[in-house]
Residue frames as qw, qx, qy, qz and C-alpha x, y, z in Angstrom:
[[0.504, -0.285, -0.490, -0.652, 1.35, 19.16, -2.82],
 [0.289, -0.142, 0.707, -0.630, -0.89, 18.58, 0.18],
 [0.514, -0.146, -0.715, -0.450, -3.38, 15.72, 0.29],
 [0.669, -0.390, 0.238, -0.586, -6.07, 14.60, 2.74],
 [0.480, 0.240, -0.837, 0.108, -5.20, 11.42, 4.56],
 [0.702, -0.429, 0.187, -0.536, -7.02, 9.21, 7.08],
 [0.313, 0.234, -0.909, 0.148, -5.79, 6.25, 9.13],
 [0.784, -0.341, 0.000, -0.518, -8.30, 3.87, 10.74],
 [0.311, 0.359, -0.844, 0.250, -6.61, 1.51, 13.20],
 [0.812, -0.395, -0.254, -0.348, -8.26, -1.30, 15.18],
 [0.010, 0.655, -0.649, 0.388, -6.12, -1.46, 18.32],
 [0.632, -0.287, 0.597, -0.403, -7.83, -4.36, 20.10],
 [0.927, 0.300, 0.117, -0.191, -7.84, -6.74, 17.10],
 [0.300, -0.565, 0.709, 0.296, -4.93, -9.03, 16.21],
 [0.863, 0.449, 0.113, -0.204, -4.77, -10.53, 12.71],
 [0.710, -0.188, 0.480, 0.480, -2.18, -12.30, 10.57],
 [0.046, -0.444, 0.402, 0.799, -0.58, -10.71, 7.50],
 [0.057, 0.156, 0.870, 0.464, -2.58, -12.98, 5.16],
 [0.061, 0.648, 0.713, -0.260, -5.80, -11.44, 6.52],
 [0.036, -0.385, 0.123, 0.914, -5.16, -8.19, 4.63],
 [0.191, -0.091, -0.703, -0.679, -7.23, -9.47, 1.69],
 [0.256, -0.502, -0.825, 0.048, -9.98, -10.59, 4.09],
 [0.129, -0.542, -0.330, 0.762, -10.07, -7.16, 5.70],
 [0.109, 0.211, -0.398, -0.886, -10.45, -5.61, 2.26],
 [0.225, -0.258, -0.858, -0.382, -13.20, -8.11, 1.45],
 [0.160, -0.550, -0.703, 0.422, -15.16, -7.15, 4.56],
 [0.028, 0.541, 0.088, -0.836, -15.19, -3.45, 3.68],
 [0.127, 0.116, -0.645, -0.745, -15.81, -4.12, -0.02],
 [0.195, -0.365, -0.892, -0.179, -18.86, -6.27, 0.76],
 [0.169, -0.637, -0.603, 0.450, -20.30, -3.85, 3.30],
 [0.060, 0.738, 0.023, -0.672, -19.72, -0.68, 1.26],
 [0.574, 0.273, 0.650, 0.416, -20.35, -1.82, -2.30],
 [0.255, 0.903, 0.342, 0.052, -21.82, 1.55, -3.24],
 [0.168, -0.917, 0.269, 0.242, -18.49, 3.27, -2.53],
 [0.837, 0.512, -0.147, 0.122, -16.24, 2.48, -5.51],
 [0.150, 0.778, -0.508, 0.337, -13.20, 3.87, -3.73],
 [0.658, -0.477, 0.499, -0.301, -13.49, 1.19, -1.03],
 [0.841, -0.018, 0.538, 0.048, -12.90, -1.70, -3.44],
 [0.047, -0.549, 0.547, 0.630, -11.59, -0.17, -6.69],
 [0.280, 0.242, 0.879, 0.302, -14.19, -1.88, -8.86],
 [0.389, 0.247, -0.081, -0.884, -16.68, -0.41, -11.30],
 [0.873, 0.102, -0.171, -0.446, -19.39, -3.02, -11.53],
 [0.976, -0.142, 0.141, 0.085, -17.58, -6.33, -12.04],
 [0.704, 0.551, -0.119, 0.431, -14.48, -4.71, -13.55],
 [0.638, -0.490, -0.123, 0.581, -11.33, -3.81, -11.66],
 [0.196, 0.978, 0.005, 0.075, -10.30, -0.15, -11.95],
 [0.823, 0.047, -0.072, 0.561, -6.58, -0.02, -12.72],
 [0.108, 0.794, -0.134, 0.583, -5.49, 3.05, -10.80],
 [0.262, 0.239, -0.685, 0.636, -3.70, 3.76, -7.54],
 [0.432, -0.555, -0.710, -0.039, -6.04, 2.63, -4.71],
 [0.116, -0.610, 0.128, -0.773, -7.37, 5.50, -2.60],
 [0.724, -0.495, 0.280, -0.391, -8.20, 3.04, 0.20],
 [0.556, 0.389, -0.726, 0.109, -5.62, 0.43, 1.25],
 [0.842, -0.463, -0.005, -0.275, -5.88, -2.38, 3.79],
 [0.369, 0.563, -0.668, 0.318, -2.89, -3.42, 5.92],
 [0.848, -0.505, -0.160, 0.021, -1.91, -5.74, 8.73],
 [0.330, 0.678, -0.440, 0.488, 1.09, -4.10, 10.46],
 [0.054, 0.274, -0.786, 0.551, 2.53, -5.91, 13.49],
 [0.101, -0.319, -0.939, 0.079, -0.75, -7.88, 13.62],
 [0.136, 0.525, 0.420, -0.728, -2.84, -4.68, 13.86],
 [0.384, 0.587, 0.628, 0.335, -5.46, -4.03, 11.13],
 [0.094, -0.543, 0.000, 0.835, -5.01, -0.61, 9.54],
 [0.461, 0.661, 0.540, 0.242, -7.04, 1.02, 6.76],
 [0.291, -0.365, 0.139, 0.874, -5.50, 3.95, 4.91],
 [0.370, 0.775, 0.512, 0.020, -7.68, 6.48, 3.06],
 [0.378, -0.214, 0.255, 0.864, -6.26, 8.98, 0.56],
 [0.113, -0.050, -0.338, -0.933, -7.90, 12.07, -0.99],
 [0.622, -0.214, -0.208, -0.724, -11.62, 11.26, -1.51],
 [0.730, -0.126, -0.669, 0.055, -10.93, 7.93, 0.21],
 [0.250, 0.075, -0.575, 0.776, -9.87, 9.84, 3.32],
 [0.390, -0.136, 0.115, -0.903, -13.24, 11.56, 3.69],
 [0.789, -0.117, -0.422, -0.431, -15.24, 8.39, 3.13],
 [0.651, 0.007, -0.692, 0.312, -13.04, 6.36, 5.49],
 [0.041, 0.141, -0.502, 0.852, -13.31, 8.90, 8.31],
 [0.617, -0.134, -0.028, -0.775, -17.10, 8.68, 8.09],
 [0.836, -0.019, -0.518, -0.183, -17.14, 4.88, 7.89],
 [0.405, 0.242, -0.709, 0.524, -14.67, 4.59, 10.74],
 [0.295, -0.184, 0.449, -0.823, -17.19, 5.97, 13.23],
 [0.788, -0.017, -0.153, -0.596, -19.83, 3.46, 12.08],
 [0.698, 0.191, -0.690, 0.019, -17.79, 0.27, 12.44],
 [0.555, -0.559, 0.423, -0.448, -18.40, -1.61, 15.69],
 [0.783, -0.185, 0.593, 0.023, -17.45, -5.08, 14.47],
 [0.379, 0.564, -0.589, -0.438, -15.67, -6.73, 11.57],
 [0.941, 0.039, 0.282, -0.182, -16.05, -10.20, 10.07],
 [0.162, 0.650, -0.717, -0.194, -12.93, -12.15, 9.13],
 [0.301, 0.146, -0.932, -0.141, -13.36, -15.67, 7.70],
 [0.554, -0.424, -0.630, -0.341, -16.87, -15.90, 9.16],
 [0.516, -0.382, -0.563, 0.521, -15.82, -14.81, 12.64],
 [0.100, -0.895, -0.210, -0.382, -17.43, -11.69, 14.11],
 [0.582, -0.090, -0.349, 0.729, -14.85, -9.58, 15.97],
 [0.180, -0.914, -0.354, 0.080, -16.01, -6.74, 18.19],
 [0.411, 0.527, -0.110, 0.736, -14.27, -3.39, 17.74],
 [0.536, -0.702, -0.395, 0.252, -13.60, -2.30, 21.31],
 [0.322, -0.747, 0.114, 0.570, -10.85, 0.19, 20.59],
 [0.637, 0.524, 0.342, 0.451, -10.18, 2.08, 17.37],
 [0.295, -0.595, 0.062, 0.745, -8.11, 5.06, 16.44],
 [0.497, 0.723, 0.402, 0.261, -9.04, 7.47, 13.63],
 [0.355, -0.550, 0.128, 0.745, -6.44, 9.99, 12.51],
 [0.487, 0.741, 0.391, 0.248, -7.32, 12.50, 9.81],
 [0.316, -0.710, 0.131, 0.615, -4.80, 15.05, 8.64],
 [0.578, 0.812, -0.058, -0.051, -3.29, 16.83, 5.66],
 [0.753, -0.380, 0.365, 0.395, 0.11, 15.52, 4.56],
 [0.147, 0.745, -0.433, -0.485, 2.84, 16.52, 2.12],
 [0.833, 0.197, 0.502, 0.125, 3.34, 14.53, -1.07],
 [0.566, 0.824, 0.002, 0.028, 5.80, 15.04, -3.90],
 [0.743, 0.394, -0.199, 0.503, 9.35, 15.65, -5.07],
 [0.504, -0.837, 0.008, 0.213, 11.90, 16.90, -2.53],
 [0.296, 0.878, -0.371, 0.063, 15.39, 18.42, -2.80],
 [0.016, -0.533, 0.825, -0.189, 17.11, 15.58, -0.93],
 [0.477, -0.035, -0.874, -0.091, 16.79, 11.91, -0.08],
 [0.629, -0.363, 0.314, -0.611, 14.21, 10.65, 2.41],
 [0.148, 0.229, -0.962, 0.034, 14.72, 7.16, 3.84],
 [0.772, -0.116, -0.005, -0.625, 11.93, 4.59, 4.00],
 [0.188, -0.215, 0.953, -0.101, 11.45, 1.02, 5.12],
 [0.599, -0.097, -0.589, -0.533, 9.17, -1.63, 3.63],
 [0.399, -0.244, 0.678, -0.567, 7.11, -2.90, 6.58],
 [0.832, 0.210, 0.469, -0.210, 5.32, -5.39, 4.32],
 [0.594, -0.075, 0.611, 0.518, 6.89, -7.17, 1.32],
 [0.287, 0.641, -0.198, -0.683, 7.26, -5.15, -1.87],
 [0.723, 0.283, 0.616, 0.133, 5.96, -7.17, -4.85],
 [0.012, 0.684, -0.294, -0.668, 8.02, -5.51, -7.55],
 [0.064, -0.240, 0.823, 0.511, 8.26, -8.12, -10.29],
 [0.743, 0.310, 0.173, -0.567, 5.66, -9.23, -12.80],
 [0.894, 0.166, 0.412, 0.065, 5.53, -12.06, -15.33],
 [0.598, 0.785, -0.049, 0.153, 7.43, -9.96, -17.89],
 [0.181, 0.810, -0.460, 0.315, 10.44, -9.00, -15.79],
 [0.781, -0.501, 0.344, -0.144, 10.78, -11.86, -13.28],
 [0.935, 0.181, 0.136, 0.272, 12.77, -13.93, -15.78],
 [0.395, 0.774, -0.164, 0.467, 14.92, -10.92, -16.63],
 [0.401, -0.777, 0.351, -0.335, 15.65, -10.48, -12.91],
 [0.919, -0.270, 0.287, -0.001, 16.55, -14.13, -12.37],
 [0.851, 0.349, 0.112, 0.376, 18.98, -14.18, -15.31],
 [0.183, 0.912, -0.133, 0.343, 20.61, -10.83, -14.50],
 [0.577, 0.135, -0.492, 0.638, 23.87, -10.20, -12.69],
 [0.352, -0.568, -0.550, 0.501, 23.72, -8.55, -9.27],
 [0.120, -0.316, 0.025, 0.941, 24.44, -5.04, -10.54],
 [0.200, -0.168, -0.609, -0.749, 21.82, -5.46, -13.28],
 [0.343, -0.530, -0.775, 0.025, 19.27, -6.67, -10.73],
 [0.249, -0.510, -0.363, 0.740, 19.82, -3.59, -8.61],
 [0.036, 0.168, -0.283, -0.944, 19.36, -1.27, -11.59],
 [0.272, -0.322, -0.770, -0.479, 16.22, -3.13, -12.64],
 [0.337, -0.584, -0.686, 0.274, 14.70, -2.79, -9.17],
 [0.153, -0.397, -0.114, 0.898, 15.57, 0.90, -9.04],
 [0.144, -0.034, -0.524, -0.839, 13.83, 1.41, -12.38],
 [0.344, -0.452, -0.796, -0.208, 10.76, -0.49, -11.15],
 [0.299, -0.543, -0.533, 0.575, 10.62, 1.50, -7.90],
 [0.013, -0.256, 0.122, 0.959, 10.77, 4.79, -9.79],
 [0.262, -0.198, -0.693, -0.642, 7.98, 3.48, -12.04],
 [0.339, -0.515, -0.771, 0.156, 5.89, 2.59, -8.98],
 [0.183, -0.492, -0.298, 0.798, 6.31, 6.11, -7.60],
 [0.098, 0.106, -0.392, -0.908, 5.41, 7.68, -10.95],
 [0.310, -0.354, -0.799, -0.373, 2.27, 5.51, -11.17],
 [0.300, -0.557, -0.634, 0.444, 1.30, 6.50, -7.63],
 [0.092, -0.367, -0.026, 0.925, 1.83, 10.19, -8.45],
 [0.190, -0.086, -0.602, -0.771, -0.26, 9.91, -11.61],
 [0.338, -0.456, -0.818, -0.094, -3.06, 8.19, -9.69],
 [0.288, -0.656, -0.463, 0.522, -3.09, 11.07, -7.20],
 [0.311, 0.879, 0.275, 0.234, -3.01, 13.73, -9.95],
 [0.385, -0.816, 0.217, 0.373, 0.48, 14.94, -9.08],
 [0.689, 0.704, -0.116, 0.127, 2.83, 16.02, -11.89],
 [0.765, -0.425, 0.175, 0.451, 6.46, 14.95, -11.34],
 [0.395, 0.916, -0.035, 0.056, 8.61, 17.77, -12.73],
 [0.089, -0.783, 0.616, -0.028, 12.04, 16.62, -11.54],
 [0.629, 0.273, -0.727, -0.024, 14.15, 13.50, -11.92],
 [0.814, -0.497, 0.121, -0.276, 13.48, 10.86, -9.27],
 [0.362, 0.543, -0.728, 0.210, 16.68, 9.41, -7.80],
 [0.894, -0.353, -0.057, -0.271, 16.68, 6.16, -5.82],
 [0.104, 0.489, -0.830, 0.246, 19.07, 4.33, -3.48],
 [0.871, -0.146, -0.209, -0.420, 18.03, 0.77, -2.68],
 [0.061, 0.382, -0.882, 0.270, 19.01, -1.88, -0.13],
 [0.806, -0.076, 0.125, -0.573, 16.55, -4.80, -0.18],
 [0.206, -0.250, 0.946, 0.016, 16.58, -8.56, 0.20],
 [0.554, 0.031, -0.590, -0.587, 14.62, -11.07, -1.86],
 [0.359, -0.041, 0.826, -0.433, 12.03, -13.23, -0.06],
 [0.199, -0.221, -0.839, -0.456, 9.15, -15.49, -1.13],
 [0.376, 0.094, 0.437, -0.812, 5.54, -14.67, -0.34],
 [0.183, 0.348, 0.911, 0.127, 2.25, -16.44, -0.97],
 [0.278, 0.278, -0.021, -0.919, -0.13, -14.42, -3.12],
 [0.781, 0.195, -0.062, -0.590, -3.46, -16.07, -3.91],
 [0.909, -0.163, 0.384, -0.027, -1.80, -19.42, -3.06],
 [0.778, 0.552, -0.061, 0.296, 0.99, -18.75, -5.56],
 [0.659, -0.518, 0.043, 0.544, 4.59, -18.39, -4.41],
 [0.416, 0.852, 0.085, 0.307, 6.06, -15.10, -5.64],
 [0.591, 0.037, -0.213, 0.777, 9.28, -13.14, -5.22],
 [0.162, -0.942, -0.205, -0.208, 9.10, -10.00, -3.10],
 [0.510, 0.361, -0.332, 0.706, 11.52, -7.69, -1.32],
 [0.491, -0.830, -0.253, 0.072, 12.03, -6.26, 2.16],
 [0.634, -0.067, -0.064, 0.768, 14.49, -3.63, 3.31],
 [0.125, -0.748, -0.167, 0.630, 15.16, 0.07, 2.86],
 [0.505, 0.491, 0.364, 0.609, 15.31, 2.71, 0.15],
 [0.140, -0.575, -0.125, 0.797, 15.98, 6.41, -0.20],
 [0.330, 0.544, 0.573, 0.517, 14.28, 8.66, -2.71],
 [0.078, -0.090, -0.078, 0.990, 13.86, 12.38, -3.29],
 [0.402, -0.358, -0.532, -0.653, 10.09, 12.09, -2.87],
 [0.279, -0.148, 0.598, -0.736, 7.82, 12.65, 0.13],
 [0.544, -0.194, -0.728, -0.371, 5.51, 9.66, 0.63],
 [0.545, -0.492, 0.273, -0.622, 3.23, 9.51, 3.70],
 [0.191, -0.242, 0.922, -0.235, 3.55, 6.55, 6.08],
 [0.530, 0.200, 0.778, -0.270, 1.54, 3.44, 5.20],
 [0.606, 0.592, -0.198, -0.493, 1.22, 4.23, 1.51],
 [0.833, -0.041, 0.537, 0.126, 1.88, 1.17, -0.65],
 [0.241, 0.678, -0.506, -0.476, 4.15, 0.70, -3.67],
 [0.026, -0.235, 0.941, 0.243, 4.17, -2.04, -6.29],
 [0.453, -0.181, -0.738, -0.466, 1.62, -4.79, -6.89],
 [0.557, -0.479, -0.675, -0.073, -1.43, -5.45, -4.69],
 [0.138, 0.217, -0.413, 0.874, -1.05, -2.39, -2.45],
 [0.561, -0.371, -0.120, -0.730, -4.80, -2.44, -1.69],
 [0.895, -0.263, -0.351, -0.077, -4.23, -5.79, 0.07],
 [0.606, -0.781, 0.137, 0.058, -1.32, -4.43, 2.10],
 [0.851, 0.052, 0.140, 0.504, 1.78, -5.30, 0.07],
 [0.491, 0.430, 0.071, 0.754, 4.60, -2.78, -0.37],
 [0.323, -0.909, -0.244, -0.104, 3.67, -0.66, 2.66],
 [0.545, 0.349, -0.267, 0.714, 6.31, 1.92, 3.59],
 [0.409, -0.877, -0.222, 0.120, 7.12, 4.06, 6.62],
 [0.206, 0.876, -0.314, 0.302, 9.69, 6.78, 7.20],
 [0.826, -0.158, -0.329, 0.430, 12.94, 5.80, 8.92]]
């Protein structure tokens, strides 16, 4: 399946990883009429795969637009000449907008990826299960969660998975701060028989930049 995809990158601006939520807040406040920019319908959060995702990769702010989010982001990208982060106005002196059509879906062989931001895989229901499990059980649990993340992403993008998804995983556990709460997350590599475009997110809070992947 082919999908429209836009990357908006602010090359002259340097931010910290924690500013991903602030970047999202800036766009959400300035484009309230565009539901896809903030994934809210009125005051309620829309629980579906975000079509616009906000990242800080190597200190560079990046916004990723998918499907209808790609078209809206490419238009907005030309309008932006400054952004506001924590009350500070930052001039956009250099930006890069890339719009293209990319492949998405099941493949016949493994493709290797790297998490360039922490993957928040666990929730309140399975974090205790993970902590009490043996190493081999932990690995199988994470594989199952990763497959579930990919299936949820596919469903959100209206793609029907018609083959078994197979995963190889090599990740390390780290702690991250999420809304001032310390949580477990993972960094490392995985292989899967599924084509995922660079900078797509997997797991929890992908709209704020967590779980961002790139091809290896």
